Phi, psi and omega in degrees: 000137175229147170230116177050048171087348173281134167277151181296320180299325182268349196278313187234129164221151183225159180200166177273129177269163177308125181098349166107004181279183186246129175256142177232125181239149172265128178071208180219118178136149176267186191280338183181180193261341182271143169300151183226143173241082182290145184300336179189148177260011175054024179239013177083357178270158177301153175304130189305146171282165182303328183294339182265353190299321181308328186295333183295345176272009187245176188272319185207150166222143175246116186277164176294340177278010179072005177277142184244130174243114179256132179267129191256125180277343174278148184284136173278109181240024179107346184281348178099021184298325182287357176250305193290319177298308173306324179297325183290319175302308185295334175293315185280335177283343186062049188269158170282103186303331185285356175246020177256131177229175188220154174219152177288140186281167167288174177269100184204156187299335180302334187252011182296155185280126181295335178302329181255045174056026183061024181262341185218154162265101190221120183248074181220171173065033180046047186250007188291311184271314174296339177276324184263358193302301188295316183296313186292323173307306182304321179296313181300317182288323179300310183297313180307311183296322178296324177292319176299309180307317177299315184291329180290320178290328179296319182268348181071037178233173177287131180300334180289348177278352187256155172226175182233152171197127175051054176067027176228141168267126190239133175254096185295323184290318179274351177067043181216172185201157177217146180275153178302330178293318181294327186265353191296318177298314179296317182304329184293344179269352178278147177294152180283127180293133185286337181211071181291140186286146178257154178296147171285132178309333182296337182265005182294141179238339174259312169295131185094357178255177187227068171294156176307148176299145176297331183262004189297316182297312185290334182282330183285319181266002176086004183278345179301132186258119170259177184302322184297339178281352185289130185216109185238158188295141179077011185279131175263170178237140179233147170233149185246129174282122176248154182299154177297329186236146180301144184072005175292158179228147179292126177270308171213146191231126171252106188255006184304309184293326179297311188285349173281343180294122175306131181097342175287132184260312188201164176233136183221127173279122177237169178308328184268356178155215187231119184272138173245118187251134183214176180292328180207177183300314186299314184291319178297323180292317175292324176298318180294326185288324182282347185291146181241116181226131177258128185255140174268115188243019177308315182261011185284152176294138177236035177302134183234125183306316184294310179291325176299324183285324178291328180290310181296328182288327176296324181289339176305332182277359190243140177297145181247193178284122185291137177237351170200135180214114176243131172070212182228089189301313186295317180299317178298319183297318182289336182268000190277158175286320176202160178229127179252148172214162179214144173252149181227151173222136178234127187279171173302147178228156175253153183281329171047056174288152186295310175283115183296154180296142182201147175219134173250132184231128171240101184240127184249008182102333181234351179197168184211146163243137187227134172235124177198151173275110184224156176256353182230061188303316186292319178295323176298320178296317181295317181294318183300324181287326181290314178301310187274353178076029185247153166280160180306326180280000172261003181237123170259104185265118179267110174279110186263154171301151182235145181276064183093145178221304175058023180101333185300328179274006179243054184272120176297343179261000170058038194301317181280342174283323177296317179306310187296321182295318176301316173300314181292331175295319178288333185265327182049048172205148183309134184212141176250120179259126184245132163265117173293161179303326177297317180300315183289326182292324180269341188252011172079167009265176188222158165291128184290145170299159182210141170245137179225141172233124180240151175219155179219134177251140180241143175268186183293345179265010183060035170262146178280114182259340178214148177222134171238156184214110174239133184240137171235120181189176170267102176270109192285340181282352190231026183299338175297339187258021182302131183304321183296340185259354189301323181300329180275344181259000196290345181269347182278155174262111186243153177296156176307145182303320185296344179271343177266318187289156169260009177302153183275103176253009185263030182309116197277343192291155184278093178228129185292324186243108182228130177231122171239133176223170185202149167253114176266100190283154180250115176227082190293338183262014182229092191296125178233152184205152176305147177218146189329113183091348177045231184288341172306332181302314183267323180296321180286328179301303179303316183296313188276333168288329179279329172298318177302319182298315184290326180297314182287331175299324180262011175061047174238161173295139181299330181284306185295325179296314179299313187298321177295324178283353179252027189297335184255013184232082185297324182285327171302314184293321183296316179285333178291312180295322181300313184291323179298319182294312182296322183270357182059048191305131178088354177229049181284166183290156179304138180084358178249135180249157181242144166227155187226156178200154181217151174199168169220140179186162182054038181054030171226160181226148182214144165232142184225145172241134181242129176250130182226165165221151187226122180280175178292336181262023177068020177287123182256124175246119174265114191272314185212141174238120179244127176242144169237122187238136176241101179250037175074261175249119179272105179298318177223093188309323181299321177293323173298319180291320176298323178294318180294319178300315177296326182295321181295315179298320179298310180300308183305319182301316179293313185291320181284319194236335201291114175193122168259123175253141177235136173241115183052039173087003182245129177288133185273336176273165183211337185196188181298340178290328176246003169226077188287159171240162181307126179274165180301320181290343181267347185284129182276168170304137184229121179237135181228135184239129176269126176262110180274107184264343182071011170292174180294172188287141176245171177277144184231351189292332188242339194301330182285353188273306193298328185274350175302306188299306183294324178298314175299316179298321179296325179290326178293319175297324179294335180277324191236347192071016180259130176274131178267121185234007175209161183233160354281170181286334172305333181281349183260021174071017168288140174256116186278103183289000000 
């Protein structure tokens, strides 16, 4: 039997833990060879005693006190993984939710994300819930059956006569019951069911409800532990002086002034720069300021935003790699009454997460413990082993919750972990390596800049007969298809480009002839990385603003125009209708203009309406954002709404302000003062409606981002008659109220 790639044999093993509880493990093996003393398990319980440490390598434990602890393989980055994933387990287990808590799992193959073929612990691509959903259901159902079987033996009855409810096995005929905690030791001796029955979704009593987040109290009172909170005995702090341009290397270092700063212990040259190690952050910062470094910049990047934009715009005139081709676009264009087109440009943007990057490494030459908030724990551990010269079982890697990620903490090259390991290797003493926000803002990685051209051909009846979409960008999800490397790769069998790239190829409108192509540029000295919604951010902006333009060109309402073109896309249509109703489309208050956009991805669908007003001196006020989202099955509706709300704020920050400028290879921005994010007084009313389709689980971490920009731009056009073809809006002399 398999569920989402797990085999039953490898999926679950059980044993009795100290004190008589039940251990449940996915696969076989714990997280590492070294005993571990984590700073906190973030579930409000005391730090485990040495006798309990082995438990941290397991998936779930049921204590004799009837409390259930679920270890979560996805990183908690604010999205609610520590709540939603335990809810899935508890549902099938028929557990008392009030007795369920969660912990971040160790980094081990047992906890790999099924969405990535069980190869990685990777929390990207809106995959936390839709990746783990089926597997977690199976675990809960299997353990529930084992508890029933244990009770049946204990009472000498047929297991089929028993039922469960709220962490109890109940014998209605015999008039008795036993808690899961009481049965846990005996259940550990039961064989693992090969095919446990799963609940009919109609009988869910936990999934689909909105209990309080398991981490809400600790986050509210400040006791929740992030990577930045890790503090171990003897730990020093390090900051790294980095080259002003990417790929620069330290040529010569004068550390006399730095070492003279009180508290500074040592200075080390590493591949990423020069590390200043001190007793605390302040001393390290002062030491870094005093450091004198000459940089070798022969191989340094010289990206310049202005010239890069010109280059991208020129490439828009050349055919790219086809990624979607329907019908005969060229013939349709030749037969059209007219063809309209528009070009768009999107600059580099920074992730700008609230918690700065940080890594703690305790390396003694033969083993290591590492603590960090990361979205790509498996790859980080591999790179750490390479740098430190250790095997995986010599590293105990603690995946900590993170104060925001947006993709920055999911770097396949593990840049911040590698840096920390190089420092620890030189130091061989516990050290916390911190990237200040300025370090990350100036030192990358970024949402890549992009140019997009879209065109539409109309026949004499004002019907769209052809659509083209061309993008020029660094698509980090399709690096294997870099044009410059195609010659070398032509004999290899690779998946279709559309399956690897994150370009928006799912343009949903009923158009017979569609051609989408792209130029995947190579900029090895300009670090780029996926960022929340990846290429959807730019591709959907171009698509949805241009569709709006076409609607008005043929004298139709933008909502009804879209609705007609979505006649074969019922889920798109459903969210479009829902948001139209929720936002009272077409009947906004005087002086307020509306814009609308729709899309589907990650098995989820969303439509959004943005309401704005623009004064005569271009003061832009965003009054309200209304969203209708269909994510199939909403495990926790409040978490879905929170995700959409956070996506709206994230998207508005990018659309209004987001721009990283480079001059001769040097990033000009440094912190929130010159790279602002949305302030509270600028935040609009945000309303979200969930459309329950009953379909399989979809992703919600990113779906709320891409439509905000085009809906906002369409609203601005409705208010001013001005088309928005580049971002951010602050660059177009709008004053953000």
